[in-house]
C-alpha positions in Angstrom: 0.0 0.0 0.0 2.7 2.5 1.0 4.8 1.5 -2.0 1.9 2.2 -4.3 1.3 5.5 -2.7 4.9 6.5 -3.1 5.0 5.4 -6.8 1.8 7.5 -7.3 3.3 10.5 -5.7 6.5 10.4 -7.7 4.4 10.0 -10.9 2.2 12.9 -10.0 5.2 15.1 -9.3 6.8 14.1 -12.5 3.7 14.9 -14.4 3.5 18.3 -12.7 7.0 19.2 -13.7 6.6 17.9 -17.2 3.4 19.9 -17.8 4.8 23.2 -16.6 8.1 22.6 -18.4 6.1 21.9 -21.6 4.2 25.2 -21.2 7.5 27.1 -20.6 8.9 25.5 -23.8 5.8 26.4 -25.8 6.0 30.0 -24.6 9.7 30.1 -25.5 8.8 28.8 -29.0 5.9 31.4 -29.2 3.3 28.5 -29.3 1.1 30.4 -26.9 -2.1 28.5 -27.6 -0.4 25.2 -26.9 1.0 26.6 -23.6 -2.5 27.8 -22.7 -4.1 24.4 -23.4 -1.4 22.6 -21.5 -2.0 24.7 -18.4 -5.8 24.6 -18.6 -5.6 20.8 -18.6 -3.0 20.8 -15.7 -5.0 23.2 -13.6 -8.1 21.1 -13.7 -6.4 18.7 -11.3 -4.1 21.3 -9.7 -6.2 24.4 -9.3 -4.1 26.0 -6.6 -0.7 25.7 -8.4 0.6 29.3 -8.5 3.3 28.6 -11.0 0.8 27.1 -13.4 -1.7 30.0 -13.0 1.1 32.4 -13.8 2.1 30.4 -16.9 -1.5 30.4 -18.0 -1.7 34.2 -17.5 1.5 34.6 -19.5 0.1 32.5 -22.3 -3.0 34.6 -22.4 -1.0 37.8 -22.3 1.2 36.9 -25.2 -2.0 36.4 -27.2 -3.4 39.8 -26.1 -6.3 38.1 -24.3 -6.1 40.7 -21.6 -9.3 39.9 -19.7 -8.2 36.2 -19.3 -4.6 37.3 -18.3 -6.0 39.7 -15.8 -8.2 37.0 -14.3 -5.2 34.7 -13.7 -2.9 37.4 -12.3 -5.7 38.6 -10.0 -5.9 35.1 -8.6 -2.3 35.2 -7.8 -2.4 38.6 -6.1 -5.2 37.3 -3.9 -3.2 34.2 -3.0 0.0 36.1 -2.4 -0.7 39.8 -2.1 2.9 40.6 -1.0 4.5 39.1 -4.2 5.9 42.1 -6.2 6.0 40.2 -9.5 2.4 39.1 -9.3 1.4 42.7 -8.7 3.5 43.9 -11.6 2.0 41.4 -14.0 -1.5 42.2 -12.9 -0.9 45.9 -13.4 0.7 45.2 -16.8 -2.2 43.2 -18.1 -4.6 45.9 -16.8 -2.5 48.6 -18.5 -2.5 46.7 -21.8 -6.3 46.3 -21.6 -6.6 50.1 -21.0 -4.6 50.7 -24.2 -6.9 48.4 -26.2 -10.3 50.1 -25.2 -11.7 53.5 -25.5 -10.2 56.3 -23.4 -13.4 56.8 -21.5 -13.5 53.1 -20.4 -9.8 53.1 -19.7 -10.2 55.8 -17.1 -12.1 53.3 -15.0 -9.1 51.0 -14.6 -6.2 53.4 -14.6 -6.4 53.6 -10.8 -6.0 49.8 -10.5 -3.1 49.9 -12.9 -1.3 52.5 -10.8 -2.1 50.8 -7.5 -0.7 47.5 -8.7 2.6 49.0 -10.0 3.0 51.1 -6.9 2.5 48.0 -4.7 5.1 46.1 -6.7 7.6 48.9 -6.4 6.9 49.1 -2.6 7.2 45.4 -2.1 10.5 45.1 -4.0 12.8 48.1 -3.8 14.9 46.5 -6.6 12.1 45.8 -9.0 13.3 47.6 -12.2 10.4 46.7 -14.4 7.8 48.1 -12.0 9.7 51.4 -11.8 9.9 51.5 -15.6 6.2 50.9 -15.7 5.5 53.8 -13.3 7.8 56.1 -15.3 5.9 55.3 -18.5 2.5 55.6 -16.8 3.1 59.0 -15.2 4.5 60.4 -18.4 1.7 59.1 -20.6 -1.3 60.0 -18.4 -2.8 63.5 -18.6 -2.4 65.5 -15.4 -6.1 65.5 -14.8 -6.0 61.7 -14.2 -2.8 61.5 -12.3 0.0 62.1 -14.8 3.0 63.8 -13.4 6.5 64.3 -14.9 7.9 65.0 -11.4 6.7 61.6 -10.2 8.0 60.0 -13.3 11.4 61.5 -12.6 11.2 60.3 -9.0 11.0 56.7 -10.3 13.6 57.4 -12.9 15.9 58.5 -10.1 15.2 55.2 -8.3 16.0 53.3 -11.5 19.3 55.2 -11.7 20.2 54.0 -8.2 19.5 50.4 -9.3 21.0 50.6 -12.8 22.6 53.7 -14.2 21.7 52.8 -17.8 18.0 52.3 -17.0 18.0 55.5 -15.0 19.6 57.6 -17.8 17.3 56.1 -20.4 14.2 56.7 -18.2 15.3 60.3 -17.6 15.9 60.8 -21.3 12.4 59.4 -21.9 10.8 61.8 -19.4 12.6 64.9 -20.7 11.8 63.9 -24.3 8.1 63.9 -23.5 8.4 67.0 -21.3 9.7 68.8 -24.4 13.2 69.4 -23.0 15.3 68.1 -25.9 18.6 69.2 -24.5 18.2 67.3 -21.3 16.8 64.3 -23.2 19.8 64.2 -25.4 22.1 64.6 -22.4 20.7 61.5 -20.6 20.4 59.4 -23.8 24.1 60.1 -24.4 25.0 59.2 -20.8 23.2 55.9 -21.3 25.3 55.2 -24.3 28.5 56.2 -22.4 27.6 53.8 -19.5 25.8 51.0 -21.3 26.6 51.3 -25.0 24.1 48.7 -25.9 22.0 48.5 -29.1 19.0 49.7 -27.1 20.9 52.8 -26.0 21.9 53.7 -29.5 18.3 53.0 -30.8 16.8 55.3 -28.1 19.0 58.2 -29.1 18.5 57.5 -32.8 14.7 57.6 -32.3 15.0 60.8 -30.4 17.0 62.4 -33.2 14.4 61.3 -35.7 11.6 62.7 -33.6 13.5 66.0 -33.5 14.0 65.9 -37.3 17.8 65.8 -36.7 18.3 63.0 -39.2 22.0 63.6 -39.9 22.6 63.2 -36.1 20.6 60.0 -36.2 22.9 58.7 -39.0 26.1 59.7 -37.1 24.8 58.0 -33.9 24.0 54.8 -35.8 27.5 54.8 -37.4 29.1 55.2 -34.1 27.1 52.3 -32.7 27.9 50.1 -35.7 31.6 50.8 -35.4 31.6 50.1 -31.7 29.3 47.1 -31.5 29.9 45.5 -35.0 26.2 44.7 -35.3 25.0 44.0 -38.8 21.5 45.2 -37.9 22.8 48.7 -37.6 23.7 48.7 -41.3 20.0 48.3 -42.0 19.1 51.1 -39.5 21.5 53.5 -41.3 20.1 52.6 -44.7 16.5 53.1 -43.4 17.2 56.6 -42.2 18.9 57.5 -45.4 16.0 56.1 -47.5 13.3 57.6 -45.3 14.7 61.1 -45.4 16.5 61.2 -48.8 19.9 61.7 -47.2 23.4 60.5 -48.0 22.0 58.0 -50.5 25.3 56.4 -51.5 26.0 55.7 -47.8 22.5 54.2 -47.4 22.9 52.0 -50.5 26.3 50.8 -49.3 25.0 50.0 -45.8 21.9 48.1 -47.1 24.0 46.0 -49.4 26.4 45.2 -46.5 23.4 44.2 -44.4 22.1 41.9 -47.1 25.6 40.3 -47.7 26.0 39.5 -44.0 22.3 38.8 -43.2 21.4 36.1 -40.7 18.2 35.3 -38.7 19.6 37.1 -35.6 19.6 40.4 -37.4 15.8 40.6 -36.9 14.7 42.5 -39.9 13.9 40.3 -43.0 15.8 40.8 -46.2 12.6 42.0 -47.9 12.7 45.2 -45.8 16.2 45.9 -47.0 15.1 45.4 -50.6 12.3 47.9 -49.9 14.8 50.5 -48.5 17.0 50.0 -51.6 14.1 50.6 -53.8 13.4 53.8 -52.0 17.0 54.9 -52.4 17.0 54.3 -56.1 13.6 56.0 -56.4 15.2 59.1 -54.8 18.1 58.7 -57.3 15.5 58.7 -60.1 16.8 55.2 -61.2 13.5 53.6 -62.1 15.0 50.3 -63.4 16.9 49.6 -60.2 14.1 50.8 -58.0 11.6 48.4 -59.7 14.1 45.5 -59.5 14.5 45.9 -55.7 10.8 46.5 -55.0 9.9 43.4 -56.9 12.4 41.4 -54.7 10.7 42.9 -51.6 7.2 41.9 -52.8 8.4 38.4 -53.7 9.9 38.1 -50.2 6.9 39.3 -48.3 3.9 39.5 -50.7 1.4 40.5 -48.1 3.1 43.8 -47.1 0.8 46.6 -48.3 3.4 49.3 -48.2 5.6 47.4 -50.7 2.9 47.4 -53.3 2.1 51.1 -52.7 5.8 51.9 -53.2 5.8 50.0 -56.5 2.9 52.0 -57.7 4.8 55.2 -56.9 8.0 54.0 -58.6 6.1 52.9 -61.7 5.0 56.5 -62.3 8.6 57.8 -62.4 
């Protein structure tokens, strides 16, 4: 009898681990519906398993099923109210729902979003993601419903104490939205100096583009490419050149370099580089080359509407 019970217990534990490991593997492979189904089945027999509930919430969240994700994370906050990560995920799912509904309806849940993020930050003084969420929330909300750049800066300062890079990026973000471009540029540059990651260079590039300082954007990307030796930055340089009809020879050279060294880790499919080359040749008034590259783009990703629109423009040259 005892031997049977022990075998049953070991088997049940093995099943538990296997099911959750399967769900984690499905999520890693972006098979979110499979992860969802795996956890729904598992939770029928193990309804109190917090790890499984969290995985199910994650699977729903990845599919943008915000109400379902909220329901799972809310269960977790009720089971363990002092868990910072549960509060953060609950607030995040609520926040994403708020972005997907009308502004009027969103007003009804903003208070809960803020409360969850504040609770997460309070529970874990080192929770970086919760503080980033608060920075973004206070910056994006109008003052009438609780938006506050001073409060955003407060959490950016806390981020800086935890991670200089995150703090500098957060301050750059706040000052950019507060229409203080000199301070925004200062902190984005500090982030590059301290961190020097692709993300740091991208944030400063996006800032320059937003300020219509396109040549500065190109210089920044070139610096990043030379320092980090990332092929993806060849594409980014070519994109800026193509979008703003600047330094076209440089853009052409960078895009062709991107294509010759392309691999899956670069992120952007080749078809988008073909499209940018078509733009560059359009700017150069070289209709033949422009059509050649836009046809390659369409062949690579035939469902992209902007490619077909670009071909129509080129055909009229």
